[in-house]
SETIFI-623648 format. One record per residue: residue in one letter; x, y, z of N, C-alpha, C in turn. Coordinates in nm, 2 decimals. Layout:
// residues N
<r><resn>a</resn><n_X>X</n_X><n_Y>Y</n_Y><n_Z>Z</n_Z><ca_X>X</ca_X><ca_Y>Y</ca_Y><ca_Z>Z</ca_Z><c_X>X</c_X><c_Y>Y</c_Y><c_Z>Z</c_Z></r>
...
// end
This chain:
// residues 68
<r><resn>x</resn><n_X>0.08</n_X><n_Y>-0.12</n_Y><n_Z>0.00</n_Z><ca_X>0.00</ca_X><ca_Y>0.00</ca_Y><ca_Z>0.00</ca_Z><c_X>0.09</c_X><c_Y>0.12</c_Y><c_Z>0.00</c_Z></r>
<r><resn>x</resn><n_X>0.05</n_X><n_Y>0.22</n_Y><n_Z>-0.08</n_Z><ca_X>0.12</ca_X><ca_Y>0.35</ca_Y><ca_Z>-0.08</ca_Z><c_X>0.07</c_X><c_Y>0.45</c_Y><c_Z>0.02</c_Z></r>
<r><resn>x</resn><n_X>-0.06</n_X><n_Y>0.44</n_Y><n_Z>0.05</n_Z><ca_X>-0.13</ca_X><ca_Y>0.53</ca_Y><ca_Z>0.15</ca_Z><c_X>-0.21</c_X><c_Y>0.45</c_Y><c_Z>0.25</c_Z></r>
<r><resn>x</resn><n_X>-0.22</n_X><n_Y>0.51</n_Y><n_Z>0.37</n_Z><ca_X>-0.30</ca_X><ca_Y>0.45</ca_Y><ca_Z>0.48</ca_Z><c_X>-0.38</c_X><c_Y>0.57</c_Y><c_Z>0.54</c_Z></r>
<r><resn>x</resn><n_X>-0.51</n_X><n_Y>0.55</n_Y><n_Z>0.56</n_Z><ca_X>-0.59</ca_X><ca_Y>0.66</ca_Y><ca_Z>0.62</ca_Z><c_X>-0.64</c_X><c_Y>0.61</c_Y><c_Z>0.75</c_Z></r>
<r><resn>x</resn><n_X>-0.62</n_X><n_Y>0.69</n_Y><n_Z>0.85</n_Z><ca_X>-0.66</ca_X><ca_Y>0.65</ca_Y><ca_Z>0.99</ca_Z><c_X>-0.73</c_X><c_Y>0.77</c_Y><c_Z>1.05</c_Z></r>
<r><resn>x</resn><n_X>-0.83</n_X><n_Y>0.74</n_Y><n_Z>1.14</n_Z><ca_X>-0.90</ca_X><ca_Y>0.84</ca_Y><ca_Z>1.22</ca_Z><c_X>-0.88</c_X><c_Y>0.81</c_Y><c_Z>1.37</c_Z></r>
<r><resn>x</resn><n_X>-0.86</n_X><n_Y>0.92</n_Y><n_Z>1.44</n_Z><ca_X>-0.85</ca_X><ca_Y>0.91</ca_Y><ca_Z>1.59</ca_Z><c_X>-0.95</c_X><c_Y>1.02</c_Y><c_Z>1.65</c_Z></r>
<r><resn>x</resn><n_X>-1.03</n_X><n_Y>0.98</n_Y><n_Z>1.75</n_Z><ca_X>-1.12</ca_X><ca_Y>1.07</ca_Y><ca_Z>1.81</ca_Z><c_X>-1.05</c_X><c_Y>1.12</c_Y><c_Z>1.94</c_Z></r>
<r><resn>x</resn><n_X>-1.03</n_X><n_Y>1.25</n_Y><n_Z>1.95</n_Z><ca_X>-0.97</ca_X><ca_Y>1.31</ca_Y><ca_Z>2.06</ca_Z><c_X>-1.08</c_X><c_Y>1.37</c_Y><c_Z>2.15</c_Z></r>
<r><resn>x</resn><n_X>-1.07</n_X><n_Y>1.34</n_Y><n_Z>2.28</n_Z><ca_X>-1.17</ca_X><ca_Y>1.40</ca_Y><ca_Z>2.38</ca_Z><c_X>-1.11</c_X><c_Y>1.52</c_Y><c_Z>2.44</c_Z></r>
<r><resn>x</resn><n_X>-1.19</n_X><n_Y>1.63</n_Y><n_Z>2.44</n_Z><ca_X>-1.14</ca_X><ca_Y>1.75</ca_Y><ca_Z>2.51</ca_Z><c_X>-1.15</c_X><c_Y>1.73</c_Y><c_Z>2.66</c_Z></r>
<r><resn>x</resn><n_X>-1.07</n_X><n_Y>1.80</n_Y><n_Z>2.73</n_Z><ca_X>-1.07</ca_X><ca_Y>1.80</ca_Y><ca_Z>2.87</ca_Z><c_X>-1.20</c_X><c_Y>1.86</c_Y><c_Z>2.92</c_Z></r>
<r><resn>x</resn><n_X>-1.25</n_X><n_Y>1.81</n_Y><n_Z>3.03</n_Z><ca_X>-1.37</ca_X><ca_Y>1.87</ca_Y><ca_Z>3.09</ca_Z><c_X>-1.34</c_X><c_Y>2.01</c_Y><c_Z>3.14</c_Z></r>
<r><resn>x</resn><n_X>-1.23</n_X><n_Y>2.03</n_Y><n_Z>3.20</n_Z><ca_X>-1.18</ca_X><ca_Y>2.16</ca_Y><ca_Z>3.26</ca_Z><c_X>-1.06</c_X><c_Y>2.21</c_Y><c_Z>3.18</c_Z></r>
<r><resn>x</resn><n_X>-1.05</n_X><n_Y>2.33</n_Y><n_Z>3.15</n_Z><ca_X>-0.93</ca_X><ca_Y>2.39</ca_Y><ca_Z>3.08</ca_Z><c_X>-0.94</c_X><c_Y>2.37</c_Y><c_Z>2.93</c_Z></r>
<r><resn>x</resn><n_X>-0.83</n_X><n_Y>2.38</n_Y><n_Z>2.87</n_Z><ca_X>-0.82</ca_X><ca_Y>2.36</ca_Y><ca_Z>2.72</ca_Z><c_X>-0.73</c_X><c_Y>2.25</c_Y><c_Z>2.68</c_Z></r>
<r><resn>x</resn><n_X>-0.74</n_X><n_Y>2.21</n_Y><n_Z>2.56</n_Z><ca_X>-0.66</ca_X><ca_Y>2.11</ca_Y><ca_Z>2.50</ca_Z><c_X>-0.72</c_X><c_Y>1.97</c_Y><c_Z>2.51</c_Z></r>
<r><resn>x</resn><n_X>-0.66</n_X><n_Y>1.88</n_Y><n_Z>2.45</n_Z><ca_X>-0.71</ca_X><ca_Y>1.74</ca_Y><ca_Z>2.44</ca_Z><c_X>-0.66</c_X><c_Y>1.66</c_Y><c_Z>2.56</c_Z></r>
<r><resn>x</resn><n_X>-0.75</n_X><n_Y>1.57</n_Y><n_Z>2.61</n_Z><ca_X>-0.71</ca_X><ca_Y>1.48</ca_Y><ca_Z>2.72</ca_Z><c_X>-0.63</c_X><c_Y>1.36</c_Y><c_Z>2.68</c_Z></r>
<r><resn>x</resn><n_X>-0.62</n_X><n_Y>1.34</n_Y><n_Z>2.54</n_Z><ca_X>-0.55</ca_X><ca_Y>1.21</ca_Y><ca_Z>2.50</ca_Z><c_X>-0.46</c_X><c_Y>1.23</c_Y><c_Z>2.38</c_Z></r>
<r><resn>x</resn><n_X>-0.38</n_X><n_Y>1.34</n_Y><n_Z>2.38</n_Z><ca_X>-0.29</ca_X><ca_Y>1.36</ca_Y><ca_Z>2.27</ca_Z><c_X>-0.19</c_X><c_Y>1.25</c_Y><c_Z>2.26</c_Z></r>
<r><resn>x</resn><n_X>-0.16</n_X><n_Y>1.17</n_Y><n_Z>2.37</n_Z><ca_X>-0.07</ca_X><ca_Y>1.06</ca_Y><ca_Z>2.36</ca_Z><c_X>-0.12</c_X><c_Y>0.95</c_Y><c_Z>2.27</c_Z></r>
<r><resn>x</resn><n_X>-0.25</n_X><n_Y>0.94</n_Y><n_Z>2.26</n_Z><ca_X>-0.31</ca_X><ca_Y>0.84</ca_Y><ca_Z>2.16</ca_Z><c_X>-0.28</c_X><c_Y>0.89</c_Y><c_Z>2.02</c_Z></r>
<r><resn>x</resn><n_X>-0.29</n_X><n_Y>1.01</n_Y><n_Z>1.99</n_Z><ca_X>-0.25</ca_X><ca_Y>1.06</ca_Y><ca_Z>1.86</ca_Z><c_X>-0.11</c_X><c_Y>1.04</c_Y><c_Z>1.83</c_Z></r>
<r><resn>x</resn><n_X>-0.02</n_X><n_Y>1.07</n_Y><n_Z>1.92</n_Z><ca_X>0.12</ca_X><ca_Y>1.04</ca_Y><ca_Z>1.91</ca_Z><c_X>0.15</c_X><c_Y>0.90</c_Y><c_Z>1.88</c_Z></r>
<r><resn>x</resn><n_X>0.08</n_X><n_Y>0.81</n_Y><n_Z>1.95</n_Z><ca_X>0.10</ca_X><ca_Y>0.66</ca_Y><ca_Z>1.94</ca_Z><c_X>0.07</c_X><c_Y>0.62</c_Y><c_Z>1.79</c_Z></r>
<r><resn>x</resn><n_X>-0.04</n_X><n_Y>0.67</n_Y><n_Z>1.74</n_Z><ca_X>-0.08</ca_X><ca_Y>0.63</ca_Y><ca_Z>1.60</ca_Z><c_X>0.02</c_X><c_Y>0.68</c_Y><c_Z>1.50</c_Z></r>
<r><resn>x</resn><n_X>0.07</n_X><n_Y>0.80</n_Y><n_Z>1.52</n_Z><ca_X>0.17</ca_X><ca_Y>0.86</ca_Y><ca_Z>1.42</ca_Z><c_X>0.30</c_X><c_Y>0.78</c_Y><c_Z>1.43</c_Z></r>
<r><resn>x</resn><n_X>0.34</n_X><n_Y>0.75</n_Y><n_Z>1.56</n_Z><ca_X>0.47</ca_X><ca_Y>0.68</ca_Y><ca_Z>1.57</ca_Z><c_X>0.46</c_X><c_Y>0.54</c_Y><c_Z>1.52</c_Z></r>
<r><resn>x</resn><n_X>0.35</n_X><n_Y>0.47</n_Y><n_Z>1.54</n_Z><ca_X>0.33</ca_X><ca_Y>0.34</ca_Y><ca_Z>1.49</ca_Z><c_X>0.34</c_X><c_Y>0.33</c_Y><c_Z>1.34</c_Z></r>
<r><resn>x</resn><n_X>0.28</n_X><n_Y>0.43</n_Y><n_Z>1.27</n_Z><ca_X>0.29</ca_X><ca_Y>0.43</ca_Y><ca_Z>1.13</ca_Z><c_X>0.43</c_X><c_Y>0.47</c_Y><c_Z>1.08</c_Z></r>
<r><resn>x</resn><n_X>0.50</n_X><n_Y>0.55</n_Y><n_Z>1.15</n_Z><ca_X>0.64</ca_X><ca_Y>0.59</ca_Y><ca_Z>1.12</ca_Z><c_X>0.72</c_X><c_Y>0.46</c_Y><c_Z>1.13</c_Z></r>
<r><resn>x</resn><n_X>0.70</n_X><n_Y>0.38</n_Y><n_Z>1.23</n_Z><ca_X>0.78</ca_X><ca_Y>0.26</ca_Y><ca_Z>1.25</ca_Z><c_X>0.75</c_X><c_Y>0.16</c_Y><c_Z>1.13</c_Z></r>
<r><resn>x</resn><n_X>0.64</n_X><n_Y>0.17</n_Y><n_Z>1.07</n_Z><ca_X>0.61</ca_X><ca_Y>0.08</ca_Y><ca_Z>0.95</ca_Z><c_X>0.65</c_X><c_Y>0.14</c_Y><c_Z>0.82</c_Z></r>
<r><resn>x</resn><n_X>0.72</n_X><n_Y>0.25</n_Y><n_Z>0.82</n_Z><ca_X>0.77</ca_X><ca_Y>0.31</ca_Y><ca_Z>0.70</ca_Z><c_X>0.68</c_X><c_Y>0.41</c_Y><c_Z>0.63</c_Z></r>
<r><resn>x</resn><n_X>0.59</n_X><n_Y>0.47</n_Y><n_Z>0.71</n_Z><ca_X>0.50</ca_X><ca_Y>0.57</ca_Y><ca_Z>0.66</ca_Z><c_X>0.53</c_X><c_Y>0.71</c_Y><c_Z>0.72</c_Z></r>
<r><resn>x</resn><n_X>0.51</n_X><n_Y>0.81</n_Y><n_Z>0.64</n_Z><ca_X>0.52</ca_X><ca_Y>0.95</ca_Y><ca_Z>0.70</ca_Z><c_X>0.38</c_X><c_Y>1.02</c_Y><c_Z>0.69</c_Z></r>
<r><resn>x</resn><n_X>0.36</n_X><n_Y>1.11</n_Y><n_Z>0.78</n_Z><ca_X>0.23</ca_X><ca_Y>1.18</ca_Y><ca_Z>0.78</ca_Z><c_X>0.23</c_X><c_Y>1.27</c_Y><c_Z>0.66</c_Z></r>
<r><resn>x</resn><n_X>0.13</n_X><n_Y>1.25</n_Y><n_Z>0.57</n_Z><ca_X>0.11</ca_X><ca_Y>1.33</ca_Y><ca_Z>0.45</ca_Z><c_X>0.02</c_X><c_Y>1.45</c_Y><c_Z>0.48</c_Z></r>
<r><resn>x</resn><n_X>-0.10</n_X><n_Y>1.42</n_Y><n_Z>0.54</n_Z><ca_X>-0.20</ca_X><ca_Y>1.52</ca_Y><ca_Z>0.56</ca_Z><c_X>-0.27</c_X><c_Y>1.48</c_Y><c_Z>0.69</c_Z></r>
<r><resn>x</resn><n_X>-0.31</n_X><n_Y>1.59</n_Y><n_Z>0.76</n_Z><ca_X>-0.40</ca_X><ca_Y>1.57</ca_Y><ca_Z>0.88</ca_Z><c_X>-0.51</c_X><c_Y>1.68</c_Y><c_Z>0.88</c_Z></r>
<r><resn>x</resn><n_X>-0.63</n_X><n_Y>1.64</n_Y><n_Z>0.90</n_Z><ca_X>-0.74</ca_X><ca_Y>1.73</ca_Y><ca_Z>0.92</ca_Z><c_X>-0.81</c_X><c_Y>1.70</c_Y><c_Z>1.05</c_Z></r>
<r><resn>x</resn><n_X>-0.88</n_X><n_Y>1.81</n_Y><n_Z>1.10</n_Z><ca_X>-0.95</ca_X><ca_Y>1.79</ca_Y><ca_Z>1.22</ca_Z><c_X>-1.09</c_X><c_Y>1.84</c_Y><c_Z>1.20</c_Z></r>
<r><resn>x</resn><n_X>-1.19</n_X><n_Y>1.79</n_Y><n_Z>1.27</n_Z><ca_X>-1.33</ca_X><ca_Y>1.83</ca_Y><ca_Z>1.27</ca_Z><c_X>-1.39</c_X><c_Y>1.81</c_Y><c_Z>1.40</c_Z></r>
<r><resn>x</resn><n_X>-1.48</n_X><n_Y>1.90</n_Y><n_Z>1.45</n_Z><ca_X>-1.55</ca_X><ca_Y>1.88</ca_Y><ca_Z>1.57</ca_Z><c_X>-1.66</c_X><c_Y>1.78</c_Y><c_Z>1.54</c_Z></r>
<r><resn>x</resn><n_X>-1.67</n_X><n_Y>1.68</n_Y><n_Z>1.63</n_Z><ca_X>-1.77</ca_X><ca_Y>1.57</ca_Y><ca_Z>1.62</ca_Z><c_X>-1.87</c_X><c_Y>1.58</c_Y><c_Z>1.73</c_Z></r>
<r><resn>x</resn><n_X>-1.88</n_X><n_Y>1.69</n_Y><n_Z>1.79</n_Z><ca_X>-1.99</ca_X><ca_Y>1.71</ca_Y><ca_Z>1.89</ca_Z><c_X>-1.95</c_X><c_Y>1.67</c_Y><c_Z>2.03</c_Z></r>
<r><resn>x</resn><n_X>-2.05</n_X><n_Y>1.69</n_Y><n_Z>2.12</n_Z><ca_X>-2.03</ca_X><ca_Y>1.67</ca_Y><ca_Z>2.26</ca_Z><c_X>-2.11</c_X><c_Y>1.55</c_Y><c_Z>2.31</c_Z></r>
<r><resn>x</resn><n_X>-2.07</n_X><n_Y>1.48</n_Y><n_Z>2.41</n_Z><ca_X>-2.14</ca_X><ca_Y>1.37</ca_Y><ca_Z>2.47</ca_Z><c_X>-2.22</c_X><c_Y>1.41</c_Y><c_Z>2.59</c_Z></r>
<r><resn>x</resn><n_X>-2.24</n_X><n_Y>1.54</n_Y><n_Z>2.61</n_Z><ca_X>-2.32</ca_X><ca_Y>1.59</ca_Y><ca_Z>2.72</ca_Z><c_X>-2.23</c_X><c_Y>1.62</c_Y><c_Z>2.84</c_Z></r>
<r><resn>x</resn><n_X>-2.30</n_X><n_Y>1.65</n_Y><n_Z>2.95</n_Z><ca_X>-2.23</ca_X><ca_Y>1.69</ca_Y><ca_Z>3.07</ca_Z><c_X>-2.12</c_X><c_Y>1.59</c_Y><c_Z>3.12</c_Z></r>
<r><resn>x</resn><n_X>-2.00</n_X><n_Y>1.63</n_Y><n_Z>3.14</n_Z><ca_X>-1.90</ca_X><ca_Y>1.54</ca_Y><ca_Z>3.18</ca_Z><c_X>-1.83</c_X><c_Y>1.47</c_Y><c_Z>3.07</c_Z></r>
<r><resn>x</resn><n_X>-1.88</n_X><n_Y>1.48</n_Y><n_Z>2.95</n_Z><ca_X>-1.83</ca_X><ca_Y>1.40</ca_Y><ca_Z>2.84</ca_Z><c_X>-1.72</c_X><c_Y>1.47</c_Y><c_Z>2.76</c_Z></r>
<r><resn>x</resn><n_X>-1.73</n_X><n_Y>1.60</n_Y><n_Z>2.76</n_Z><ca_X>-1.63</ca_X><ca_Y>1.68</ca_Y><ca_Z>2.68</ca_Z><c_X>-1.66</c_X><c_Y>1.67</c_Y><c_Z>2.54</c_Z></r>
<r><resn>x</resn><n_X>-1.61</n_X><n_Y>1.77</n_Y><n_Z>2.46</n_Z><ca_X>-1.63</ca_X><ca_Y>1.77</ca_Y><ca_Z>2.32</ca_Z><c_X>-1.53</c_X><c_Y>1.67</c_Y><c_Z>2.25</c_Z></r>
<r><resn>x</resn><n_X>-1.57</n_X><n_Y>1.63</n_Y><n_Z>2.13</n_Z><ca_X>-1.48</ca_X><ca_Y>1.53</ca_Y><ca_Z>2.06</ca_Z><c_X>-1.43</c_X><c_Y>1.60</c_Y><c_Z>1.93</c_Z></r>
<r><resn>x</resn><n_X>-1.30</n_X><n_Y>1.57</n_Y><n_Z>1.90</n_Z><ca_X>-1.24</ca_X><ca_Y>1.62</ca_Y><ca_Z>1.78</ca_Z><c_X>-1.20</c_X><c_Y>1.50</c_Y><c_Z>1.70</c_Z></r>
<r><resn>x</resn><n_X>-1.23</n_X><n_Y>1.49</n_Y><n_Z>1.58</n_Z><ca_X>-1.20</ca_X><ca_Y>1.38</ca_Y><ca_Z>1.49</ca_Z><c_X>-1.08</c_X><c_Y>1.42</c_Y><c_Z>1.41</c_Z></r>
<r><resn>x</resn><n_X>-0.97</n_X><n_Y>1.35</n_Y><n_Z>1.42</n_Z><ca_X>-0.85</ca_X><ca_Y>1.37</ca_Y><ca_Z>1.34</ca_Z><c_X>-0.84</c_X><c_Y>1.27</c_Y><c_Z>1.24</c_Z></r>
<r><resn>x</resn><n_X>-0.83</n_X><n_Y>1.31</n_Y><n_Z>1.11</n_Z><ca_X>-0.82</ca_X><ca_Y>1.21</ca_Y><ca_Z>1.00</ca_Z><c_X>-0.68</c_X><c_Y>1.24</c_Y><c_Z>0.94</c_Z></r>
<r><resn>x</resn><n_X>-0.60</n_X><n_Y>1.13</n_Y><n_Z>0.94</n_Z><ca_X>-0.46</ca_X><ca_Y>1.14</ca_Y><ca_Z>0.89</ca_Z><c_X>-0.44</c_X><c_Y>1.05</c_Y><c_Z>0.77</c_Z></r>
<r><resn>x</resn><n_X>-0.37</n_X><n_Y>1.10</n_Y><n_Z>0.67</n_Z><ca_X>-0.32</ca_X><ca_Y>1.02</ca_Y><ca_Z>0.56</ca_Z><c_X>-0.17</c_X><c_Y>1.00</c_Y><c_Z>0.57</c_Z></r>
<r><resn>x</resn><n_X>-0.13</n_X><n_Y>0.88</n_Y><n_Z>0.57</n_Z><ca_X>0.01</ca_X><ca_Y>0.85</ca_Y><ca_Z>0.57</ca_Z><c_X>0.06</c_X><c_Y>0.79</c_Y><c_Z>0.44</c_Z></r>
<r><resn>x</resn><n_X>0.18</n_X><n_Y>0.83</n_Y><n_Z>0.40</n_Z><ca_X>0.23</ca_X><ca_Y>0.80</ca_Y><ca_Z>0.27</ca_Z><c_X>0.35</c_X><c_Y>0.71</c_Y><c_Z>0.29</c_Z></r>
<r><resn>x</resn><n_X>0.36</n_X><n_Y>0.60</n_Y><n_Z>0.21</n_Z><ca_X>0.48</ca_X><ca_Y>0.51</ca_Y><ca_Z>0.22</ca_Z><c_X>0.60</c_X><c_Y>0.58</c_Y><c_Z>0.18</c_Z></r>
<r><resn>x</resn><n_X>0.71</n_X><n_Y>0.56</n_Y><n_Z>0.26</n_Z><ca_X>0.84</ca_X><ca_Y>0.62</ca_Y><ca_Z>0.22</ca_Z><c_X>0.93</c_X><c_Y>0.52</c_Y><c_Z>0.17</c_Z></r>
<r><resn>x</resn><n_X>0.89</n_X><n_Y>0.39</n_Y><n_Z>0.16</n_Z><ca_X>0.97</ca_X><ca_Y>0.28</ca_Y><ca_Z>0.11</ca_Z><c_X>0.96</c_X><c_Y>0.26</c_Y><c_Z>-0.04</c_Z></r>
// end
């Protein structure tokens, strides 16, 4: 395969700003890099809230390109 497309859902922190699980995003990127892919494109979109205590969700869609 020359390209791989992956999606990660990031949950916003209940208090403060920023994502509560950026390490999950890092893990996905590093796993693909270890397989010989580099990040070609990343887009984000708000995918709504899960109500009180749930925090907002951000959907990150990434396209990885083979470097081999």
